ZAVO-733673 format. One record per residue (C-alpha): residue number from 1; residue in one letter; chain; x negated, y, z. Coordinates in Angstrom, 3 decimals, always signed. Example, Ala and Ser with C-alpha at 12.3 -4.5 7.8 and 13.67 -1.06 7.14 Angstrom:
BEGIN
1|A|A|-12.300|-4.500|+7.800
2|S|A|-13.670|-1.060|+7.140
This chain:
BEGIN
1|M|A|+41.889|-12.229|-7.558
2|L|A|+40.627|-10.815|-10.850
3|T|A|+39.235|-7.796|-9.033
4|Y|A|+37.264|-10.045|-6.686
5|R|A|+35.850|-12.060|-9.587
6|A|A|+34.846|-8.900|-11.448
7|H|A|+33.156|-7.583|-8.298
8|C|A|+31.242|-10.849|-7.834
9|H|A|+30.261|-10.824|-11.491
10|R|A|+28.889|-7.267|-11.196
11|R|A|+26.885|-8.266|-8.129
12|S|A|+25.512|-11.286|-9.982
13|L|A|+24.488|-9.111|-12.931
14|A|A|+22.812|-6.595|-10.633
15|R|A|+20.939|-9.398|-8.854
16|A|A|+19.841|-10.843|-12.201
17|R|A|+18.557|-7.448|-13.359
18|R|A|+16.541|-6.982|-10.163
19|S|A|+15.140|-10.477|-10.492
20|D|A|+14.216|-9.860|-14.139
21|A|A|+12.492|-6.580|-13.294
22|A|A|+10.602|-8.223|-10.441
23|S|A|+9.479|-11.075|-12.683
24|R|A|+7.992|-8.548|-15.137
25|I|A|+6.196|-6.661|-12.379
26|R|A|+4.672|-9.667|-10.615
27|P|A|+2.153|-10.546|-13.373
28|R|A|+0.913|-6.944|-13.407
29|R|A|+0.405|-7.008|-9.651
30|R|A|-1.495|-10.265|-9.887
31|R|A|-3.650|-8.852|-12.699
32|V|A|-4.521|-5.813|-10.574
33|L|A|-5.497|-8.046|-7.639
34|L|A|-7.588|-10.258|-9.928
35|D|A|-9.298|-7.279|-11.576
36|A|A|-10.097|-5.847|-8.137
37|R|A|-11.539|-9.248|-7.162
38|L|A|-9.256|-9.438|-4.128
39|V|A|-7.828|-12.834|-5.113
40|E|A|-8.940|-15.869|-7.056
41|V|A|-6.709|-18.143|-9.095
42|H|A|-6.781|-21.914|-9.410
43|A|A|-4.719|-23.935|-11.858
44|R|A|-2.779|-26.842|-10.404
45|G|A|-0.870|-28.419|-13.252
46|R|A|+1.397|-25.717|-14.657
47|E|A|+1.165|-23.672|-11.452
48|R|A|-1.332|-20.980|-10.631
49|I|A|-2.422|-20.767|-7.008
50|Y|A|-3.655|-17.368|-5.849
51|R|A|-5.896|-17.188|-2.795
52|P|A|-7.528|-14.198|-1.132
53|R|A|-11.267|-13.759|-1.698
54|P|A|-12.977|-13.070|+1.633
55|D|A|-15.840|-11.147|+0.006
56|G|A|-13.433|-8.945|-1.971
57|L|A|-11.317|-8.258|+1.085
58|A|A|-14.396|-7.466|+3.172
59|L|A|-15.555|-4.936|+0.580
60|M|A|-12.101|-3.338|+0.480
61|R|A|-12.039|-3.168|+4.270
62|R|A|-15.431|-1.411|+4.358
63|E|A|-14.238|+1.097|+1.749
64|L|A|-11.036|+1.820|+3.658
65|E|A|-12.854|+2.134|+6.981
66|S|A|-15.333|+4.542|+5.438
67|Y|A|-12.537|+6.607|+3.923
68|W|A|-10.457|+6.710|+7.107
69|N|A|-13.457|+7.384|+9.346
70|Q|A|-14.360|+10.411|+7.237
71|A|A|-10.717|+11.542|+7.070
72|L|A|-10.367|+11.285|+10.860
73|I|A|-13.628|+13.164|+11.458
74|T|A|-12.446|+15.954|+9.162
75|F|A|-9.018|+16.012|+10.829
76|K|A|-10.659|+16.247|+14.262
77|E|A|-12.850|+19.153|+13.156
78|V|A|-9.914|+21.051|+11.666
79|A|A|-7.774|+20.395|+14.750
80|E|A|-10.535|+21.612|+17.063
81|Q|A|-11.024|+24.784|+15.010
82|T|A|-7.298|+25.452|+14.843
83|C|A|-6.565|+24.712|+18.491
84|S|A|-9.665|+26.222|+20.105
85|P|A|-8.988|+29.028|+22.616
86|K|A|-8.844|+32.389|+20.902
87|S|A|-10.970|+35.160|+22.294
88|T|A|-9.707|+38.595|+23.218
89|P|A|-11.628|+41.706|+22.134
90|E|A|-13.330|+41.752|+25.572
91|G|A|-14.707|+38.250|+24.926
92|N|A|-12.502|+36.520|+27.518
93|P|A|-10.341|+33.580|+26.442
94|E|A|-6.613|+34.273|+26.418
95|S|A|-4.537|+32.732|+29.166
């Protein structure tokens, strides 16, 4: 019985530590989102309501699409160069 209680107590402490760590991280995450203008905050009494900003998300989407489009173009070029048929000394492609 004492072993079970000690085990439950350890689990409770571990859960409390995770919760405490998460509560310290959350404000930093919100600050990053606010600084990046991806969310806006509205006060409702003591609560703060965070909502996505469509213009901020649209800008982020354009940036990501631009990045990934360029990355995929580069990947395609490298793949085509790497996988193109190699020529033999006579100029005929290898079979």
